N, C-alpha and C positions, 0 to 999 in steps of 0.2 A: 111575160118578161118580169123578172123580179130582181131583188138585190142580193148581192153576194153576202155571205156570212163571214165576218172577219173576227180576229181576236181569239180564235180557238187554239189554245195552247195544248201541246202534247206533254204528257208526264215524262220527266227525265230524272233518273236516279242521280243523286249527288249534285243536282243543279245548284249553283250559287245564288244567293239572294241578290236581286238587282239593286245597284246603287241608285239612290234617288238624286235627281238633278233639278235645276231651276225650272226646266220644262214640266217636270212632274208637279212641282208646286203651282205653276201657272195653270196646268190642266185642272187641278182641283179648285183653284181660285175662280176660274171662269164658269159662269152659269151657261151651259151649252143648250139648255132646253129651248130658249127662244129661237136660236139658229136652227136647231133640229126641226122645229115645227115649220119654220119658214122654208126650209129646204126639202121637206117631205114631198115626195113625188116629182121632184125636179129632174132627177137623173134617171133616165130610162134608156137603155141601149137598144139599138136597132138589131134586126135579124135574130131576135130571141136571146141574145147574149145577156147574161146577168150584169147589172150595173154595179159599180162600186158605191158603197153607202155615201150619200151626199155629204153628211157631216164629216166623215173621214177625209173626203176630198177637200172640203173647205178648211179643215185643220191643216192639211198638207200645204195649201196655198198660203195660209197664215205663216207657216214655217218658212216658205219660200220668200215671203215679203220680209219677215223679221231677219232672215239670214242672207238676204240678197242672192238668192239662188235662181238659176235658170231652170227650165223644166227638166232638162237633162240632168243637171246637178241635183235637183230635188229627187228625181227617181233613183239616182245613185246613192244619195244620202239615206233614203228610206231602206235601201238594200243593206247599208252598212251600219247605220247608227241606231242602237237600241232605244235611245231616248226619243228619237223621231218616231220610231214604230209605236212606242207606248203612247206618245202624245196623240197620234192619229187613231190608235186602236188596233193596230196590226200585231199579231203574234210574232214571236221571234223567227219562226221558220217558214211562215206562209208567204205566198206570192203578194207582191205589191204592184200598184199601177205603173204602167209605162208612161213615158213623157207625153205621148199623144192623148192619153186619158186626161191629163191636166189641161192640155190645150182645149179639148172639147168642153171640159167642165167650166173653165174660165169663160169661154165664149157663151155658155148658157147663163152664167151669172150676169155677164154684161148685158145679154139680150133681155133678161128679165129685170134689169136694173137693181140687182141684188149685191153686186160686188162692193160698191161703196157703202151701202146701208148696213151690210153685215159686218164689215170691218169696223165701221164706226160704232156699231152696237157693242162689239167686243171691247173696243177701246173705252167706251163710256163705262162699261162694267168694271174694267180694271181700274179706271180712274176713281170710281166710287169706292173701291176697296183699297185705295192708296198705293196701287202698283206703279202709277205714273206720278213722278214727283214734280213735273212742270217747271223745272229749272231752265230748260232749254230745249230747242227743237232742231233736228237735223233734217234737211230736205235733200232729196236726190232722186234720180231716175235710172231705171234699169231696163235695158232692151231684152225682151223675151222673144226668142226666135219662134216663128210659126212652124207647125208640123208640115205645112204644104205651101209651095211657092204659088199655088193656084188660089190661095186664100185671099179673096178680094177685099176682106175687111182689114187685112194687114197692110203694111207699107214698108218701103225700103228706107233704111237709115244709114247715112254715110258717116265715117269716122276717119280722122287724119291718120291714126296709127294702127287701125284694125280693118279687117275686111268688112264690106257692107253687110248689113243684117236685114232680113225680111221678117217682120213680125209686129209685135206690140211693144208699148213702153209702159212700165208701171212707175208712176210718179208717187213718191212716198214721203210722208212727214213722220219722223220717229222721235220718241222721247230721247233726249241726249244721254241721260244716265242709264236708263234701262234698256234702250233699243226697241222698246215696244212701239209698234206702229200706231199712230194717232189718226192718220188719214191716208187714203190711197185713191188715185184716179188711174184708170186704164185707157190708153189712147193708141192710135196707130203709131208706129215707131218713129215716124218723121215729125211728130208734134213737138214744137219747141218747148223746152223746159220752162222758159220765162213766162210763157202764156198760161201754163197750167199751175204754176207755183201759187198764185193767189187762192186757187180753189182748194188746195190741200193744207193751207195754214189753219191750225186750230186756234180757238180763242185763247188769249193769254199765253202765247207761245214761249215767252221768255226770250232769251237770246237765240236768234235763228242763224244757223250755220249752213252754208251751201258753197258749192264749188263755183268756178268761173262762169259756168253756164247760167247762173242766176244773177250775174252782175248787171242789174238794170234798175233804173229809177222806179219803174213800175213795181218791181218786186219789193224794193225798200219801202215804198209807200204802202203796199199791202201789209207788210210786216208791222209797220208803225200803226196802221189803222186797226190791226188786231190787238194792239197793246204791247207789241214785242220790240226788240232791239235788233236791227239787222247786223249780222257779223259775216257778211258775204265776201268771198275771195274775189279780189279785183283781177280783171283780165290782164292787167299789166304785170301781175306777179307770176313767177314760175314756182 
């Protein structure tokens, strides 16, 4: 079993130069070597099928976190968006992973305790280089549907206006101005946001914004303990 080779461009006559985006700038700014060393050998597919390069998969999950994408939406974005492909290392016309590949890879990260550590390492690298301005922090949670209803690690989450979802929840703290993720925790989908919020708050978070799911004295106390100012939406407000 080996790794797939990606990023192999085919020569095209008259091809236009690719417009550079903020993702291209971020890709150059981040030192990927530590993450690549940590992920080496992590992803190996069963039945002899070649695995996707772990670093490319990790970059894709970063994009999903930064842009609040489900696994389905992430797979579709990689199909359609040139900037996403370049960030992850995929060539313009080659195959990209399906949503189930992201589910399996995320579970491997969680099982090895690498999900939080790797995200935090990237965040620290960006902060050292001045990419995070630390004026404020947004906290939120996104449900990520599981690829299988037989997934015993996942859980059902109910919602007043949407159908129940079976899967996981990504609890995220992001820089208010840049949108760059500063902390992330992955839990079963039924985990309450208020219980996880203190764990994702970075030091010196500035003003902390969250929706009504975070309206709790415990969250306010955690924000103030970190040196921040709570700006949480009250449950009484629509």
